[in-house]
VOBA-1610 file (N, C-alpha, C; in pm, whole numbers, padded with zeros to 5 digits, always signed):
BEGIN
Met+08369+11918+11931Met+08298+11800+11800Met+08415+11744+11767Ala+08344+11608+11780Ala+08399+11505+11739Ala+08458+11520+11539Gln+08545+11486+11501Gln+08591+11507+11344Gln+08598+11406+11312Leu+08618+11381+11182Leu+08616+11236+11082Leu+08716+11242+10954Asn+08796+11217+10948Asn+08854+11203+10807Asn+08877+11100+10753Lys+08850+11028+10698Lys+08799+10863+10642Lys+08772+10850+10477Val+08817+10792+10426Val+08828+10775+10311Val+08789+10670+10247Leu+08693+10626+10121Leu+08693+10451+10138Leu+08679+10492+09921Leu+08771+10384+09883Leu+08782+10450+09689Leu+08829+10301+09608Ile+08741+10267+09582Ile+08788+10138+09443Ile+08837+10231+09246Gly+08905+10146+09263Gly+08928+10207+09156Gly+09077+10090+09067Asn+09043+10177+08953Asn+09212+10107+08925Asn+09329+10202+08906Leu+09400+10127+08934Leu+09571+10224+08937Leu+09621+10241+08754Thr+09678+10343+08789Thr+09686+10430+08703Thr+09815+10404+08614Arg+09957+10346+08678Arg+10037+10294+08689Arg+10110+10211+08752Asp+10190+10107+08782Asp+10312+10037+08859Asp+10296+10101+08936Pro+10277+10054+09085Pro+10310+10126+09170Pro+10510+10211+09179Glu+10569+10291+09274Glu+10694+10336+09307Glu+10722+10317+09444Val+10796+10207+09413Val+10833+10155+09610Val+10982+10297+09663Arg+11009+10266+09722Arg+11095+10377+09787Arg+11142+10367+09939Tyr+11260+10392+10024Tyr+11297+10312+10124Tyr+11281+10425+10173Thr+11267+10445+10290Thr+11316+10584+10389Thr+11440+10545+10444Pro+11498+10699+10484Pro+11670+10642+10551Pro+11657+10553+10673Lys+11494+10501+10732Lys+11568+10413+10884Lys+11456+10298+10823Gly+11501+10307+10635Gly+11395+10102+10615Gly+11296+10134+10575Ser+11195+10208+10603Ser+11052+10182+10562Ser+11015+10208+10464Ala+10887+10069+10401Ala+10877+10094+10264Ala+10780+10153+10253Val+10720+10302+10133Val+10657+10399+10095Val+10654+10352+09952Ala+10513+10353+09906Ala+10492+10332+09815Ala+10381+10427+09760Asp+10420+10526+09594Asp+10286+10612+09557Asp+10188+10542+09470Leu+10112+10494+09489Leu+09987+10463+09367Leu+09892+10592+09290Gly+09896+10571+09190Gly+09813+10632+09118Gly+09657+10582+09114Leu+09526+10649+09148Leu+09419+10574+09125Leu+09307+10635+09056Ala+09273+10609+08986Ala+09111+10654+08890Ala+09006+10627+08949Thr+08898+10662+08989Thr+08805+10631+08998Thr+08640+10682+08889Asn+08618+10636+08817Asn+08520+10618+08743Asn+08346+10676+08805Arg+08287+10753+08791Arg+08121+10814+08818Arg+08064+10811+08681Thr+07950+10720+08673Thr+07859+10789+08537Thr+07720+10788+08558Trp+07741+10898+08491Trp+07556+10928+08503Trp+07473+10950+08396Arg+07349+10982+08374Arg+07284+11052+08291Arg+07189+11147+08290Thr+07241+11259+08224Thr+07170+11370+08210Thr+07046+11368+08172Glu+06958+11480+08222Glu+06850+11536+08193Glu+06763+11466+08077Thr+06884+11517+07967Thr+06828+11413+07834Thr+06873+11309+07793Gly+06901+11215+07901Gly+06916+11088+07886Gly+07009+11050+07812Glu+07117+11134+07804Glu+07319+11131+07761Glu+07359+11065+07887Glu+07383+10955+07831Glu+07512+10910+07924Glu+07633+10961+07960Lys+07741+11039+08096Lys+07802+11096+08078Lys+07877+11009+08186Glu+07990+11055+08203Glu+08131+10934+08242Glu+08223+11076+08308Glu+08270+11058+08460Glu+08411+11099+08529Glu+08491+11056+08543Val+08623+11105+08528Val+08726+11021+08632Val+08781+11107+08709Cys+08776+11058+08810Cys+08880+11163+08899Cys+09021+11015+08948Tyr+09149+11150+08929Tyr+09256+11096+08959Tyr+09297+11132+09104Val+09322+11000+09111Val+09426+11066+09294Val+09529+10973+09364Asn+09623+11080+09436Asn+09778+10984+09390Asn+09747+10951+09609Val+09756+10844+09615Val+09723+10726+09778Val+09899+10689+09770Val+09932+10684+09940Val+10079+10709+10004Val+10069+10562+10045Val+10112+10460+10026Val+10117+10323+10082Val+10259+10365+10192Trp+10225+10268+10309Trp+10349+10277+10390Trp+10340+10080+10477Gly+10488+10059+10488Gly+10510+09938+10574Gly+10495+09832+10459Lys+10460+09785+10480Lys+10423+09619+10487Lys+10327+09597+10314Gln+10231+09675+10350Gln+10165+09702+10250Gln+10222+09794+10127Ala+10305+09894+10157Ala+10402+09907+10030Ala+10454+09860+09918Glu+10533+09727+10049Glu+10619+09627+09979Glu+10558+09526+09884Ala+10423+09496+09960Ala+10315+09383+09886Ala+10250+09461+09735Ala+10195+09583+09745Ala+10158+09645+09631Ala+10263+09644+09557Gly+10416+09695+09597Gly+10512+09672+09488Gly+10558+09555+09413Lys+10525+09475+09473Lys+10544+09296+09430Lys+10430+09260+09388Tyr+10302+09293+09364Tyr+10181+09192+09399Tyr+10154+09308+09236Leu+10122+09454+09234Leu+09982+09519+09197Leu+10099+09517+09092Lys+10004+09589+08959Lys+10049+09646+08789Lys+09877+09746+08774Lys+09924+09808+08689Lys+09916+09864+08596Lys+09782+09839+08625Gly+09707+09916+08585Gly+09503+09845+08594Gly+09449+09803+08634Arg+09509+09726+08789Arg+09487+09597+08880Arg+09375+09728+08951Pro+09274+09663+08944Pro+09125+09725+09051Pro+09187+09735+09236Val+09169+09778+09286Val+09232+09819+09432Val+09090+09893+09478Phe+09093+09834+09642Phe+09027+09887+09724Phe+09133+10010+09829Val+09064+10114+09850Val+09183+10197+09963Val+09052+10224+10082Glu+09158+10243+10138Glu+09108+10279+10337Glu+09171+10377+10343Gly+09151+10508+10391Gly+09213+10598+10429Gly+09185+10708+10512Arg+09310+10800+10516Arg+09287+10919+10554Arg+09329+11090+10468Leu+09269+11176+10418Leu+09334+11258+10301Leu+09401+11341+10406Gln+09540+11404+10331Gln+09638+11445+10430Gln+09625+11571+10288Phe+09638+11667+10349Phe+09703+11825+10262Phe+09845+11848+10280Glu+09937+11904+10192Glu+10060+11868+10103Glu+10112+11977+10129Ser+10155+12092+10103Ser+10295+12201+10054Ser+10378+12249+10056Trp+10470+12260+09967Trp+10590+12284+09984Trp+10662+12394+09876Glu+10734+12430+09876Glu+10774+12540+09799Glu+10899+12470+09754Lys+10927+12483+09599Lys+11020+12452+09527Lys+11085+12568+09362Asn+11189+12611+09386Asn+11174+12737+09291Asn+11127+12866+09324Gly+11080+12886+09494Gly+11025+13017+09513Gly+10889+12980+09511Glu+10817+12868+09419Glu+10736+12862+09394Glu+10595+12794+09509Lys+10489+12828+09561Lys+10410+12722+09678Lys+10371+12603+09615Arg+10364+12492+09628Arg+10319+12403+09539Arg+10204+12327+09643Thr+10115+12268+09655Thr+10030+12213+09736Thr+09989+12066+09642Thr+09897+11972+09710Thr+09844+11814+09694Thr+09783+11826+09821Leu+09647+11751+09742Leu+09568+11658+09804Leu+09581+11495+09798Lys+09644+11421+09879Lys+09672+11314+09926Lys+09601+11229+10009Val+09585+11094+09965Val+09510+10998+10094Val+09647+10849+10138His+09615+10931+10210His+09720+10777+10303His+09654+10693+10340Cys+09715+10591+10287Cys+09618+10469+10309Cys+09660+10352+10498Glu+09560+10384+10475Glu+09523+10254+10598Glu+09503+10089+10552Arg+09460+10078+10466Arg+09447+09946+10441Arg+09423+09937+10251Leu+09446+09820+10204Leu+09499+09846+10106Leu+09443+09661+10075Gln+09334+09719+09954Gln+09271+09603+09906Gln+09287+09537+09763Phe+09324+09395+09755Phe+09350+09379+09551Phe+09230+09309+09543Leu+09178+09364+09448Leu+09051+09327+09384Leu+09060+09279+09281Gly+08946+09197+09210Gly+08948+09102+09059Gly+09099+09028+09067Ser+09113+08998+08913Ser+09207+08889+08905Ser+09380+08978+08931Ser+09440+08835+08971Ser+09618+08876+08991Ser+09670+08861+08896Gly+09618+08836+08768Gly+09672+08824+08658Gly+09709+08648+08625Gly+09794+08639+08774Gly+09876+08499+08678Gly+09788+08364+08771Arg+09753+08433+08829Arg+09662+08255+08910Arg+09501+08250+08835Gly+09408+08323+08728Gly+09311+08295+08648Gly+09218+08307+08760Gly+09164+08376+08771Gly+09023+08364+08875Gly+09041+08546+08976Glu+08892+08512+09007Glu+08893+08637+09104Glu+08909+08559+09244Ser+09010+08746+09313Ser+09066+08715+09422Ser+09084+08851+09515Glu+09006+08848+09625Glu+09069+08968+09702Glu+09190+08894+09798Glu+09261+09007+09867Glu+09399+08991+09925Glu+09396+09171+10016Ser+09441+09110+10104Ser+09451+09288+10231Ser+09556+09251+10272Val+09585+09387+10303Val+09712+09403+10415Val+09643+09534+10519Glu+09675+09536+10614Glu+09681+09625+10695Glu+09781+09666+10749Ala+09743+09819+10765Ala+09851+09938+10779Ala+09881+09933+10958Pro+09982+09912+11011Pro+10036+09960+11123Pro+09979+10127+11159Val+09930+10063+11317Val+09880+10181+11353Val+09962+10329+11364Ala+09936+10444+11290Ala+10008+10519+11277Ala+09964+10649+11375Ser+10072+10709+11363Ser+10156+10793+11503Ser+10030+10917+11396Ser+10053+11045+11535Ser+09940+11202+11476Ser+10091+11286+11393Ser+10232+11211+11345Ser+10292+11254+11218Ser+10247+11240+11119Gly+10144+11082+11182Gly+10140+11032+10993Gly+10197+10922+10942Lys+10315+10950+11045Lys+10412+10799+10965Lys+10376+10689+11120Pro+10335+10533+11078Pro+10367+10409+11134Pro+10457+10422+11166Ser+10404+10421+11393Ser+10428+10420+11460Ser+10521+10252+11546Ser+10440+10200+11409Ser+10526+10014+11482Ser+10480+09972+11344Glu+10544+09864+11339Glu+10503+09767+11210Glu+10512+09624+11228Pro+10375+09545+11224Pro+10320+09456+11283Pro+10438+09300+11243Asp+10489+09236+11371Asp+10575+09121+11323Asp+10452+09004+11245Leu+10512+09022+11124Leu+10464+08915+10997Leu+10503+08833+10964Glu+10534+08705+10942Glu+10619+08587+10887Glu+10537+08590+10697Asn+10649+08522+10637Asn+10567+08579+10499Asn+10478+08478+10543Asp+10440+08353+10588Asp+10323+08266+10570Asp+10166+08308+10638Asp+10247+08472+10705Asp+10098+08525+10773Asp+10028+08604+10641Ile+10123+08643+10596Ile+10014+08712+10450Ile+09984+08671+10367Pro+09907+08679+10291Pro+09732+08622+10277Pro+09780+08606+10125Phe+09861+08580+10066Phe+09872+08565+09905Phe+10028+08544+09886
//
C-alpha cells in the first residue's frame, strides 16, 4: 500500500527565522508558524484555536527566509512531517516538525507596499531527509 506524508499550511511566523549552517556549509532555518481555526458552537458563539508548528527549512530557502522574513509575516509551507526523538539529561524528548519542501512568502514584504507572493523551491531530499543537492541558482534567478 502506498503511503503519503504531505503537509500544507498557511500561517504567520511567530518569530524571526533562526538561520544556522551545518559543518558542510548548508543553511538551515527554524521557523515558528501559527495557524488559526475559527468555528461556531451550537449556541452560535465564535471560537478560535491556534496551532503552533515548528518548521525546518534547508538550503537557498533557509537563506531567503532569514533575509526576507520577519515575525508576523504570512507564509505558505508545503512539506512533510518528521518525528524526532533524543535524550537530554537522561530524559527522553520528542517533537514533531514539518520539514519544508516549498516555502512561499505571502502578503506584503513590508518595504514594497503591496501584495506579493514569492516562492523558493527546495532541492530534492534524500531518504535521510537532508538535501541531496542544491539547485544552481544565480541571484538573478531568485524571484525577489
